[in-house]
N, C-alpha and C positions, 0 to 999 in steps of 0.2 A: 690372514693379516698381511698387507703388502710391505710392512716394515719388518726387516729381518734384524733381530738383535741376537748376536752370538751368545751362547751360554757361557762362553769364556773368551775374552779377547787376547789371552796370553798363551794359547796353545793352538796347534793346528786343528782345524775343524774336521769332523767326519762329513762325508758327502750327504748322508741322510739327516744331518742336523740342519742343512740348508733347505732341502726339499726331501720329503720322506721316501720317494721312490728313486733310489740311487742308480737304477738301471737306465733312466732317461738321460739323454744328452743334456749337459749343462753348458750354457753360454754366459759369459760375463762381459759386461760393458763397464769400462773404467771411465769415470767422470760422465755419468749418464745425463747431466744437465736437467732439462725439464721432463725427461722420460719419453720424448717423441720416438726415438729409435727403439728403445726397449719395448715400449708399448706396441709399436708396429711389428716388431719381430715376434713378440709373444702371441699377438693376435693371429699372425700368419702361420705360426708353427705351434699349435697346441700340443704337439707330441714332444716338445722340448721344454726345458726349464731355463729361465733367464734371471740373472742376478745383476742388478745395477749398483755400482758403487758411486757415491757422491758425498762430498764432505759439506757442501753448502746446504744449510737447513731449509731455506726457501725452495730450493730445487728438489730436495728430498720430498717435501710436502706436495709439490706439483706432480712429481712422479707417482707418489702414493695415490693421489686423487685420480690420475689417469687409470691406474691399475684397478682401483676400487670401482670407479664409474664404468669401466669396461667389463667388469665382472670376471677378470682374469685370475686364475688360480695358479698359473705357471710363471708368474713374475713377482719379484720382490726387490726391494731396494735396501741397501745397507749404507748407513751414514758412517763412512770411514775413509781414511786416506788410501789411495790406490797402491802406492809403493809398499806400505806395510802389509796391506791385505794380500797382495800378490806374493810378497817376499816371505810372509810368515803364517798368515791365517787360513788362506784357502787350502783345501785338501790336495795332497799330492796326486798327480795324474788323474784329475777329476774333471777338467775343463776341456770341452771339445772345441770351443772357439772363444777367443778373447779379443774384444774389440776396443781399440783406442782411437776415438774419433774427435778430431779437432781439439787436441789437447792444448793447454796453455803453452805457447811456444817459448816463453821466457826469452825474449829477443835480445836482451842485453848480454854481452859476452860474459860478464861476471856472473850471470845467472845460468849459464849453460849447464853447470853441474846439477841444477835442479830439474832438468828435463828427465822424465822417466827413462827415456831411451839411452840416457848417459849414466844411469845408476846401476851399479852391480847388484844391489838389493833387488831391483825390479827384474833385471835380465836373468839373474839366477832363479828368482821366483817364477818368472815366465816359463823357463825350462822345466821347473819342478811341477807346476800346476797343470800344464798342458799334458794331456794324455798322448801317447805315441800316435802320430797322425793328426793330432790336434792343430788348430790354426790360430795364428796371430794376425789380425787385420788392422791396418793403420790407414787413416785418412787425415790429411792436414793441408791447409792452404799455405803453410809456411815452408818455403823451399829449403831453407837452412835446416830446419827441424827434420824435414824429410831426408836430407842428405845425412844428417847425424844418425838417424834411425837405420838407414841402409848400411852405413859403415859399422855401426854397433852390432847389427844382426849378422852381417857378413863375417864378423870376427868370431862368431859363436858357432862351433861345429855342430851344435844340437839342432840347428835350423837350416832349412833349405827354402829358397825363394820360389814362389809359385806365380804363374801368370794370373792376372785378374781382369779378364775382359769385362767391358761395361755391362753386358747383359748375362754375366755368368750365373747369377742367382738373385733372388729377391733381396734387396738391401735398402731399407728406408733412409731418407735424408734426415739428418739431425737438425735441430733448431739452429745451431751455429753454422752448419754447412749451408742451410738455406739462406742465412743472413749473408755469409761471405759470397755465395754465388750471386745473390741479388746485387752485390756491390761490384760484380764483374771479376772477382778473383777466381782462379782455377784451383781444382782439388788435385793433390797428389795422393796416390794410393798404392799400397803394397800389401802383399800377403805372403806369410811364411808358414811352413809346416814343421812341426816338431818331429824329428827323425825318430 
């Protein structure tokens, strides 16, 4: 079943509650949109498991449809808010890669605290859920959001910045990224490793 419903929303999950084989790498996409990236990664990497988080019901249904129609057994979607999931629900040291791609930039100054990269709950959770050597990958078209992320992560001794050359590894384009690129916007990207 492509929809993942936690057995309990109020405790930290065990890795084998998400996918039964806890020895496989787990990658998480926050705000998976219509599932384009999640589906592409899961299809390319059948040896890994992928969990997409998305709070919008219509997008959850689109992602589920892609997973089901593609016959994938290594991808699921969870309908829940990203900050809470990362801060409290996902298992400690269980995630090999966490992807945050084209997040809502909350462009108004009064909304800056709503940005995930500005929230202690998210940053503490990110450090908790990534396994040692695990990676956090960010792509955004918003330059101010990107600067905020760099400042926030630089202040956290648990993380070190990595290079991310264009052709480093397979990385599908998201639906939002394709939209922004078609409008002539450029993408900012950064990658950090959990020490």
